[in-house]
N, C-alpha and C positions, 0 to 999 in steps of 0.2 A: 504494500500500500504506500502511496505517496501522500504525505501530509504537507499542506501549505500553511505555514504559520504566518498569519497576517494581522493587520491592524494599522492604526495611525502611527505616525513617527513618534519615537521617544516615549513609548508606553511600557517599555521593559521587555520587549520580545527577546532580545539577546540574553538579558539576565535570567529570564525564565528558561531559555534554552540551555544556558550553562548549568543551571541546577538540574534540569532533566538529564543532561549528559552525565553529570556526576552520579545521579541515582542509578542510571543504567550501568555505568562502569562499575559501581559498587556491587551490582547484582551479577556481574560477569559478562555483560554485553559490551562488545567492542563498538566504539563510536568512532567513525572516520569521516574526515572532510574538513570543514573550516567553520569557525565561529568568529564573529566580528565585534568584540567588545569596544565600547567607546572610551576615549580618553577624556576624563571629566575633571574639572577643577571647581572649587567653591567660588561662587560669584562674590565679588566685593560688596560690602554693605552699601545698600542704596543703588546698586546697579540693577537696571531693569531686568526682569525675568523673561523667559521665553514663554511660548504658548503652552508648552509642556514642561513640567519640572522633573527632577530625578530625585525620588524620595522626598518630595515636597516641592510645591510650585516655585520655580525659579531659583532654587537653592544652588544648583550646579549648572555649569556651562560646559558644553561639549566642544572640544577643540580638535579632536581627530578620531580616527578609527584604526585599531590594530586588527590583524588577522592571526588567529591561533590555529595552527595546522594540527589536526588530530589524526591518529592517536598520539603522536610523539610530543605534542604540546609546544612546538616551536612557535615563538611569537615574532611577528614582523610588523613594522610600521607600514600601514596600507594607505591611509588618506589623511589629509589635513584640510581644515576649513579653508576655503579658497582665500579669504581675506588675510589668513595667517601664513599662507604658503609662499608669499613673495620672497624671493631670494633663496628659497630652498630648492636647489637645482633639480633633484629628481622629481619633485612634485610640480615645479613650474613647467617642466618639459613633458608632463603627462598628457600626451596628445589625445588619447581616447576620451578622457573626462573633459578635456578642454573643448573638443569638437562637439560633445553632447551638452555643453554649457551647464555642467553639474555644479551644485553649490560646493562640492568637495573636490579638491585637487587630489588625484590619485596617480601614484607613480606607475608608469608603464612597466618598470622593472618589478615592482611588487606584484602587479597583475601576472606577469610572466612567471614569477616564483610560485604563486598559488596555482597557476595552470600546470606547472611542472608537478606539483603535488597531486593534482587530480589525474594527470596522465599516469603517474605511478599507481594510484589506486585503481584506475581502470585496467591497467595491465595485470594487476594482481587479481582483479575481480572477474575479468572476462576475456582479456587478451586481444579483443578486436574492436574496441570502442572507436567509432568514426570521429576522430578528433577534428575540430574545426580550427584551422590556424588563425592566430591573431593577424591583423593587417601587418604585412611585412614580417610575418612569423614563419616558423618552420612547421613540420608536420606534428610536432608535439605541442603547438600553441605557444612556443617561446618567441618573444620578440627578437628579431634579428636586426632591425633597423636601429642604428645608434649604439650597438655594442651588445655584449652577451647579457643574458638574464642575470638578476642579482642573486647573490648567495647570502643567506641569512646569517647574522651573528647571533647565536642563541644566547650569549651572555647579555648583550645589550638590546637584542630584538630589532636591530635596524638592518635593512638590506644594504649591502655594500656593492658599489658598482664594480664591474670588471671581473667578477668571479662567477663562472657558470656553475650551475648545480651539477652534481654527479649524475650519471645517467639514471633513468628511471628504473632500469632493471637492478642495478646494484643497490639503489636506495630501497627498492622493494624487498630485496633480500634481508635488509636490516629490520624491516617492519613485519616480515612474513609471520613470525610467531604471534603477533598481535592481531593481524587481520585474519579472521576465521569465517567459516560459513555462518550465516545468520547475523552479520554485523549490520550496524545502522549507519546509513550515509546521511550527512547533514551538510547543507549549503546555506551559509549566512553571508550575504543574501544575493538574490537575483533582482537586479534593478533595470533601469532604462538601457544601460549598455548591453546587457545580455538579452533582454526580451524585446527590445525595440530596435536596436542597432546592430545586433549580431557580432558584438565584440565583448570585451571584458573577460569574464570567467568562462571562456568558450569550452574548456575541457570539462568543467562542472556541468554545463548544459548538455554536452555530448553524452556524458555518463548518465544523466537523467533521461535523455532522449532514448537511450538503449533499454530502459525499463528495468524491471526487477531481475536479479540474478541470484543464484544460490549464496553468493557472498553478500550481496546487498538486497535482500528480499523486501526491505522497507527503507524509505528515505523521507527526509524532511527538508524543505526549502523555505527560507524566509522571503516573503514577497509583500510589498506594500499593497494596501487595498486598491490603489489606483491601477495596479498591474495584475490584479488577481485573475481577471477574465483572460488576459493574454497567457498567463501561466497555465490555467486550466485547459485552455484550448490547445496549447502546445504539447502538454505532457499526457493528456487523456488517451491518445492512441496507444502509448506504450504501457500505461499504468492502469487503464480504466479511469473513471472519474476521480480526480484527486480529492482529498478530504480537507477542506479548509478548517483551520482551528485558530483559536485565539489563546493567548497565554492565560493559564488558569488551572485550577485543580482538576477540572473535568478533563481537559485535554491531556494533562500530565498522566492521569490514571488511564486514559484511553491508550496512550502509547506504551505505558508500562504493561498493560494487559496484552497488547499486541505481541510483546516479547515474553509473555508468561511470567512477568514479575508482579508479585503481590505486595 
C-alpha cells in the first residue's frame, strides 16, 4: 500500500513521520528512504510570527531543511530559505529550484546525493528500476553539469563539492544487512519539482512508479494538499488507489497495523 501523508505546510508532518519511523524501527521494521526535518530557531521577542507556529504560534522560525538518509541516518544540508541563501554558492547555483521559483534554495548537489541514495535502494530492492536522469545527469540521476555529485560529511552533515559518492553497488553492500524483505520506503517529500516539472528527486519517483516489491511492499510519500491529486493520479496505476493520511494517532496505528505491530 502507498500512503500519502498530506496537509498544510508546517503542521508537523515530518515530526510525526520521525516518530513513526522510530516506532517501526523499535519493532524491527527497517525504514529506508529520506526524511526532511526543518532547521528551526527561536524567533526574537517581538518578531512577527508566521501563519503556522512550531509548538506554539510563531515561536520558531524555519531557516532551512536537512535530509536524513535512512536507514544509515546520514544527515545532509538540503535547502535554505531563499532570502538567506545569498552568497552560499551551492544553494545560489541550485538551478532546479531557481527555475521553479521555489521559496527554498536547494543545492543541485544535495539533490544528486539523495538521488544516489534512492538509486542504491532501488538496486537492492528490485534491480531494474527505470531511473529518470536529472537534467544534465547520468543514468543514475546524478548531476553531471558543473562537477560531480556531492559527498556527505557525516560529522558535520554538509555536502562537500568535488567528491563523488561511491558506486551504488558497493554502498548497497554496506547496507545489505539492514534492508530486508518487508521494509518500509519513505519519501519526504514530493513537491513541485518532482510532480510538476519532472526533476528533483527523480530516483525516488522512479522507485515509487515501479510499485510494491517484496523489499518494499509498503511506502509513504509526503505531499502537500495542493499536489495530492497529481500524486494520486501518478502512482495509482502501480499501487492501486493511494491512501491519503494526515498526521495523527489514527494514521500512526493504521501503518503500525499494516506491519503487524501492536
